LODO-650975 format. One line per 4 residues: number of its first residue (from 1); for each residue x negated, y negated, z negated of N, C-alpha, C, CB. Coordinates in pm, 1 decimal. Glycine has a CB too. Example, Ala and Ser with C-alpha at 12.3 -4.5 7.8 and 13.67 -1.06 7.14 Angstrom:
<nodes>
1) -1319.0 569.0 -780.0 -1230.0 450.0 -780.0 -1320.0 330.0 -780.0 -1130.8 447.3 -904.6; -1285.0 225.0 -708.0 -1367.0 106.0 -714.0 -1290.0 -3.0 -787.0 -1408.4 59.8 -572.5 $
</nodes>
This chain:
<nodes>
1) -9402.2 -11621.8 -3463.6 -9521.7 -11544.7 -3436.9 -9638.8 -11593.5 -3521.9 -9556.8 -11551.8 -3289.2; -9642.6 -11724.6 -3544.4 -9750.1 -11781.4 -3624.0 -9744.8 -11730.6 -3768.4 -9742.6 -11934.1 -3621.3; -9623.1 -11720.2 -3822.6 -9606.9 -11669.4 -3958.8 -9653.3 -11524.6 -3970.2 -9461.1 -11680.8 -4002.5; -9635.0 -11447.8 -3865.1 -9677.6 -11309.0 -3862.5 -9829.2 -11299.2 -3879.6 -9633.9 -11241.9 -3731.5 $
5) -9904.2 -11383.4 -3810.0 -10049.7 -11381.7 -3820.7 -10096.9 -11427.2 -3958.1 -10110.9 -11469.8 -3713.4; -10029.1 -11526.8 -4015.0 -10063.2 -11571.5 -4149.9 -10038.9 -11460.5 -4251.5 -9982.1 -11696.3 -4187.3; -9929.8 -11389.3 -4236.2 -9898.3 -11279.5 -4327.4 -10002.3 -11168.7 -4316.9 -9758.4 -11223.6 -4298.0; -10039.2 -11130.8 -4196.4 -10140.5 -11027.5 -4176.5 -10274.1 -11072.1 -4234.5 -10155.6 -10994.5 -4027.0 $
9) -10311.2 -11197.8 -4210.6 -10436.0 -11250.3 -4264.1 -10437.1 -11246.8 -4416.1 -10458.8 -11392.3 -4215.2; -10327.5 -11287.0 -4479.0 -10320.8 -11286.2 -4624.8 -10327.6 -11144.6 -4680.9 -10193.2 -11354.2 -4671.8; -10264.5 -11049.4 -4615.3 -10270.7 -10910.0 -4660.1 -10413.2 -10854.9 -4650.6 -10175.0 -10823.0 -4577.0; -10480.0 -10884.7 -4541.5 -10618.2 -10838.4 -4523.9 -10710.1 -10905.9 -4625.4 -10667.5 -10866.7 -4379.8 $
13) -10691.5 -11034.3 -4648.7 -10773.5 -11106.6 -4746.2 -10750.4 -11052.7 -4887.2 -10742.5 -11257.3 -4741.3; -10626.3 -11024.1 -4921.9 -10596.0 -10969.5 -5054.4 -10657.1 -10830.8 -5070.4 -10443.9 -10963.5 -5077.2; -10646.3 -10747.5 -4968.5 -10704.8 -10613.4 -4975.8 -10856.6 -10620.6 -4985.5 -10663.8 -10530.0 -4853.7; -10918.0 -10710.1 -4909.9 -11062.4 -10725.9 -4915.3 -11109.4 -10773.7 -5051.4 -11107.9 -10822.0 -4808.9 $
17) -11035.9 -10866.2 -5111.3 -11069.7 -10914.2 -5244.9 -11059.6 -10801.8 -5346.6 -10978.5 -11030.2 -5285.0; -10952.9 -10722.3 -5337.4 -10935.9 -10610.4 -5429.7 -11050.3 -10510.7 -5417.1 -10802.6 -10540.6 -5404.6; -11087.8 -10475.9 -5296.2 -11196.4 -10380.3 -5273.9 -11328.8 -10436.7 -5325.7 -11208.1 -10345.5 -5123.8; -11354.3 -10563.0 -5300.4 -11477.9 -10625.5 -5345.6 -11487.3 -10626.1 -5497.7 -11487.9 -10767.8 -5292.1 $
21) -11379.7 -10661.6 -5565.4 -11383.4 -10670.6 -5710.9 -11383.3 -10533.5 -5778.2 -11265.8 -10751.3 -5760.1; -11325.9 -10434.0 -5714.9 -11319.9 -10302.4 -5776.5 -11438.3 -10213.9 -5740.2 -11193.0 -10234.4 -5737.4; -11528.7 -10262.0 -5657.4 -11638.9 -10177.5 -5611.9 -11758.0 -10177.9 -5706.8 -11683.7 -10221.8 -5475.8; -11750.4 -10249.3 -5817.1 -11861.0 -10252.3 -5910.7 -11961.0 -10361.4 -5881.7 -11929.9 -10121.8 -5911.1 $
25) -11929.4 -10448.9 -5788.5 -12021.4 -10556.2 -5753.9 -12039.1 -10650.5 -5871.4 -11971.8 -10632.6 -5631.3; -11939.0 -10660.3 -5956.5 -11945.7 -10753.2 -6067.5 -12030.3 -10701.4 -6184.2 -11807.0 -10783.9 -6115.3; -12080.1 -10580.7 -6179.0 -12170.3 -10528.7 -6282.3 -12312.2 -10570.0 -6248.7 -12159.5 -10373.7 -6294.4; -12386.3 -10613.5 -6348.7 -12522.5 -10657.8 -6322.1 -12616.3 -10539.7 -6299.1 -12573.5 -10743.2 -6437.4 $
29) -12591.6 -10427.2 -6365.8 -12681.2 -10312.9 -6347.7 -12606.1 -10183.3 -6320.2 -12768.1 -10295.7 -6470.0; -12477.4 -10190.2 -6293.4 -12391.7 -10073.8 -6268.6 -12393.5 -9977.3 -6386.2 -12435.7 -10001.5 -6141.4; -12282.6 -9915.0 -6410.0 -12273.8 -9820.0 -6520.3 -12331.4 -9686.1 -6476.1 -12127.2 -9803.7 -6568.0; -12389.8 -9612.5 -6569.3 -12444.9 -9481.3 -6533.2 -12333.3 -9380.5 -6510.3 -12540.2 -9430.5 -6642.9 $
33) -12352.4 -9288.7 -6419.6 -12253.4 -9186.1 -6393.0 -12265.2 -9070.6 -6490.6 -12267.0 -9135.7 -6251.5; -12167.4 -8983.1 -6489.7 -12171.7 -8862.8 -6572.4 -12148.6 -8887.7 -6719.2 -12301.4 -8795.8 -6555.7; -12064.7 -8983.6 -6753.7 -12037.0 -9016.2 -6893.6 -11887.7 -9011.5 -6923.7 -12092.5 -9154.3 -6927.7; -11815.7 -8918.6 -6862.0 -11670.5 -8914.3 -6878.3 -11625.6 -8830.0 -6996.1 -11607.2 -8862.0 -6753.7 $
37) -11713.6 -8749.3 -7052.6 -11674.3 -8660.5 -7161.0 -11616.4 -8529.1 -7112.4 -11575.3 -8728.7 -7248.8; -11613.2 -8509.1 -6982.2 -11556.4 -8386.3 -6927.3 -11656.1 -8271.2 -6941.5 -11517.3 -8406.0 -6778.9; -11607.7 -8148.0 -6932.5 -11698.6 -8033.6 -6940.3 -11806.9 -8036.2 -6832.0 -11619.7 -7904.8 -6929.8; -11775.3 -8091.2 -6715.9 -11874.0 -8102.3 -6608.8 -11987.8 -8196.4 -6643.1 -11807.6 -8148.6 -6482.6 $
41) -11960.8 -8290.7 -6732.2 -12064.3 -8384.1 -6776.9 -12131.4 -8335.8 -6904.9 -12004.7 -8522.9 -6798.7; -12098.8 -8214.9 -6948.2 -12157.1 -8162.0 -7071.4 -12101.7 -8228.0 -7196.4 -12306.3 -8178.5 -7068.3; -11984.8 -8290.5 -7185.1 -11923.4 -8356.2 -7299.7 -11983.8 -8491.7 -7331.8 -11934.1 -8268.5 -7419.1; -12077.6 -8539.2 -7250.3 -12143.1 -8667.7 -7274.3 -12044.3 -8780.5 -7245.3 -12271.2 -8682.5 -7186.6 $
45) -12038.0 -8877.0 -7335.7 -11949.0 -8992.1 -7318.3 -12030.5 -9120.9 -7312.6 -11844.9 -8999.0 -7433.0; -11961.0 -9231.6 -7309.1 -12026.4 -9361.7 -7297.5 -12073.9 -9416.1 -7432.0 -11932.3 -9460.6 -7233.5; -12066.3 -9337.5 -7538.4 -12103.0 -9387.6 -7670.9 -12253.4 -9409.2 -7686.4 -12054.7 -9291.4 -7777.2; -12332.3 -9367.5 -7590.1 -12474.3 -9398.0 -7595.5 -12498.0 -9546.6 -7575.0 -12550.6 -9317.4 -7490.8 $
49) -12409.2 -9612.0 -7500.3 -12421.8 -9754.8 -7472.2 -12318.9 -9838.1 -7547.6 -12408.2 -9779.6 -7323.7; -12200.6 -9780.6 -7576.2 -12091.6 -9854.5 -7638.1 -12063.5 -9797.2 -7776.5 -11964.6 -9849.5 -7549.9; -12033.6 -9884.8 -7871.4 -12006.4 -9837.9 -8006.9 -11859.4 -9813.7 -8033.0 -12058.5 -9936.3 -8106.1; -11769.3 -9866.6 -7949.3 -11626.5 -9848.6 -7970.3 -11568.0 -9762.5 -7863.5 -11555.4 -9980.9 -7974.4 $
</nodes>
């Protein structure tokens, strides 16, 4: 039973870490939206900020 709780705890901790790191918290000023190059964005891409 003890191993079951450790396994659940590790799964929750891993999921929480993934969500935290993928949520954009690691960006200092967050990237601007609407730069995908899609027709909905008017064809605007990220080349205003990035050269490559």
